[in-house]
BAPAFI-833590 format. One record per residue (C-alpha): z, y, x. Coordinates in steps of 0.2 Angstrom, whole numbers, plus 5000, padded with zeros to 4 digits. Layout:
N
ZYX ...
This chain:
77
541850835296 541850705282 540550565279 539350605263 540050485249 538350385242 539150295228 538050275213 536550355220 534950315229 533350385239 531650335238 530350375254 528550355255 528150175262 527150215279 526550045278 525650045264 523650035263 522350055251 522149905241 523649805245 525049755233 526349835244 527549965236 527150155236 529050185240 530450105247 532350145247 534050105242 535150125229 537250105228 537850055211 539850065212 539850015230 538549885229 537049915238 535149885232 533549885237 532249995229 530249975227 529150095218 527350085213 526350225207 525450185190 524450265176 524650215158 523150185147 523550345139 523250415156 525150465160 525550435177 527150345181 528250255194 528850085192 530450015200 530949865206 532849825212 533349695224 534949645230 535149725248 535749565256 534949415249 536149265246 535649125259 535848945250 536348875266 537948885274 537848925292 538348725296 536948665286 535548745293 534448655302 534348695321 532848725330 532348625345 531648695360 
């Protein structure tokens, strides 16, 4: 059986770590655009007109590290 092709698709799940009153997203998930992975976060909102909607934030799945591994400071133990 071949693996499912997730290209140009995404998924959001209810955030199990969300607590009432905190700023964490209501939904979290991932998105693939032309083979590049992104993280998704979504918050439930209500407009001034009373319409419900979800605002979404998209971030790189793997944040770029500013320092190479040779430049990172070693932690003494």
